[in-house]
C-alpha positions in Angstrom: -12.1 -25.1 -164.5 -11.1 -24.9 -160.8 -10.5 -21.3 -159.8 -9.9 -22.1 -156.0 -9.8 -25.3 -154.0 -13.3 -27.0 -154.2 -14.6 -24.1 -156.4 -15.1 -24.6 -160.1 -16.7 -23.0 -163.2 -18.1 -25.4 -165.7 -19.4 -25.4 -169.2 -20.5 -28.5 -171.0 -22.5 -29.7 -174.0 -25.0 -32.5 -173.4 -26.5 -34.7 -176.1 -28.9 -37.5 -175.5 -28.8 -39.2 -178.9 -25.4 -38.6 -180.5 -26.5 -40.0 -183.9 -29.7 -38.0 -184.3 -28.9 -35.1 -182.0 -32.4 -35.2 -180.6 -31.5 -33.5 -177.3 -28.7 -30.9 -177.6 -28.1 -28.7 -174.5 -25.5 -26.4 -173.1 -25.1 -26.1 -169.4 -22.8 -23.6 -167.6 -22.4 -22.5 -164.0 -20.5 -22.6 -160.7 -20.0 -25.4 -158.2 -18.6 -24.6 -154.8 -17.8 -26.5 -151.6 -16.5 -25.2 -148.3 -15.2 -27.2 -145.4 -16.5 -25.2 -142.4 -15.0 -27.6 -139.9 -13.5 -31.1 -140.2 -17.1 -32.4 -139.7 -19.2 -29.9 -141.7 -19.1 -29.3 -145.4 -21.4 -26.8 -147.2 -21.9 -26.8 -151.0 -23.6 -24.4 -153.4 -24.1 -24.3 -157.2 -25.7 -22.2 -159.9 -26.5 -23.4 -163.4 -28.0 -22.1 -166.6 -29.3 -24.6 -169.1 -29.7 -23.5 -172.7 -31.7 -25.9 -175.0 -30.6 -25.8 -178.6 -32.8 -28.7 -179.7 -35.1 -31.1 -178.0 -38.1 -31.5 -175.8 -36.9 -29.4 -172.9 -36.9 -25.8 -171.8 -34.2 -23.3 -170.9 -33.7 -23.3 -167.1 -32.0 -21.7 -164.2 -31.1 -23.6 -161.0 -29.6 -22.8 -157.6 -28.7 -25.4 -155.0 -27.4 -25.5 -151.4 -26.4 -28.4 -149.3 -24.8 -29.4 -146.0 -23.0 -32.5 -145.0 -22.2 -33.4 -141.4 -20.0 -36.3 -140.2 -20.4 -36.3 -136.4 -18.0 -39.3 -136.2 -16.6 -42.1 -138.3 -19.9 -44.1 -138.2 -22.4 -41.5 -139.3 -23.0 -39.3 -142.4 -26.0 -36.9 -142.4 -26.8 -34.5 -145.2 -29.4 -32.2 -146.7 -29.7 -30.5 -150.1 -32.2 -28.0 -151.5 -32.5 -27.1 -155.2 -34.7 -24.5 -156.9 -35.1 -24.8 -160.7 -37.0 -22.4 -162.9 -38.1 -23.4 -166.4 -38.6 -20.5 -168.7 -41.7 -20.0 -170.9 -40.8 -20.7 -174.5 -40.9 -22.9 -177.5 -40.2 -26.6 -177.4 -39.4 -28.8 -180.5 -41.2 -32.2 -180.4 -40.3 -35.1 -182.6 -43.0 -37.6 -183.5 -41.7 -41.0 -182.1 -43.8 -42.9 -184.6 -42.1 -41.2 -187.6 -38.8 -39.6 -186.5 -38.0 -38.6 -190.1 -40.6 -35.9 -190.1 -39.4 -32.4 -189.1 -40.0 -31.5 -185.5 -43.1 -29.5 -184.5 -42.7 -26.4 -182.4 -45.1 -25.7 -179.5 -45.2 -23.0 -176.9 -45.0 -24.2 -173.2 -45.4 -22.4 -170.0 -42.5 -22.4 -167.5 -42.7 -23.7 -163.9 -40.7 -23.6 -160.7 -39.6 -26.8 -158.9 -38.2 -27.3 -155.5 -36.3 -30.5 -154.7 -35.3 -31.4 -151.1 -33.2 -34.5 -150.2 -32.3 -35.6 -146.7 -29.8 -38.5 -146.3 -28.4 -40.6 -143.5 -25.8 -43.4 -143.6 -24.8 -45.4 -140.6 -21.8 -47.7 -140.8 -22.5 -51.0 -138.9 -19.1 -52.5 -139.3 -16.3 -52.5 -142.0 -18.6 -54.2 -144.5 -22.2 -53.2 -143.8 -23.8 -49.8 -144.0 -27.5 -48.8 -143.5 -28.9 -46.1 -145.7 -31.9 -43.8 -145.6 -33.1 -41.0 -147.8 -36.1 -38.7 -148.3 -36.7 -37.2 -151.7 -39.4 -34.5 -151.9 -40.2 -32.7 -155.2 -42.7 -29.9 -155.6 -43.6 -28.4 -159.1 -45.4 -25.1 -159.1 -46.9 -24.6 -162.5 -47.5 -20.9 -161.9 -51.2 -21.1 -162.1 -51.3 -22.5 -165.6 -52.0 -26.1 -164.5 -52.4 -27.7 -161.1 -49.3 -28.3 -159.0 -47.5 -31.6 -158.6 -45.5 -33.2 -155.8 -43.9 -36.5 -155.1 -42.3 -37.9 -152.0 -40.0 -40.9 -151.9 -38.8 -42.5 -148.6 -36.0 -44.9 -149.3 -34.3 -47.4 -146.9 -31.4 -49.6 -147.9 -28.2 -51.3 -147.1 -24.8 -51.7 -148.7 -22.5 -54.6 -148.3 -18.9 -54.2 -149.4 -16.4 -57.0 -148.9 -13.5 -54.8 -147.7 -11.0 -57.7 -147.2 -11.1 -59.1 -150.8 -13.1 -56.5 -152.7 -14.9 -59.2 -154.7 -18.5 -58.7 -153.7 -20.6 -55.5 -153.5 -24.4 -55.7 -152.8 -26.9 -52.9 -152.6 -30.5 -53.3 -151.5 -33.3 -50.7 -151.4 -36.9 -50.4 -150.3 -38.8 -47.4 -151.6 -42.2 -46.0 -150.5 -43.4 -43.5 -153.1 -46.4 -41.1 -153.1 -47.5 -38.7 -155.7 -50.1 -36.0 -156.0 -50.6 -34.6 -159.5 -53.1 -31.9 -160.3 -51.4 -30.8 -163.5 -53.4 -33.1 -165.8 -50.2 -34.1 -167.6 
């Protein structure tokens, strides 16, 4: 539901396997965007995720982002998300025998921070160069070791603007990970 321009309240049910209902979630929150100037846009969101069934945990999330278009050729952006998983019980289904009832185990929560930085440079009407950095840090609150991963992605997009018959997307990714959680 939109309560102001670029401001909305949402509530949605999410289900991974509609037939079995293995993952049933309810998400609700706010999504907001503000045009500060013609070239700068700021966005925020807040979300609560309630798990009814499945191998996930209830969570809270807050995000903030900024997008800057200095001219018609460039798009630069950044986004930061904080997500907190609550301590709680998780139902696990045995994949080798899904007919068995799920087992319930207690899991500790964690906090995660996700940062993305993006850049797009239009070369001409058909070609665009793309770059993105994705940095994720999981703080397991002292229960396990922490985990982080960093992805640097470079790519291009070709869109035939005259006939709209061919679209090509290419990407190179360099990925590093440090995992001390033992999971």
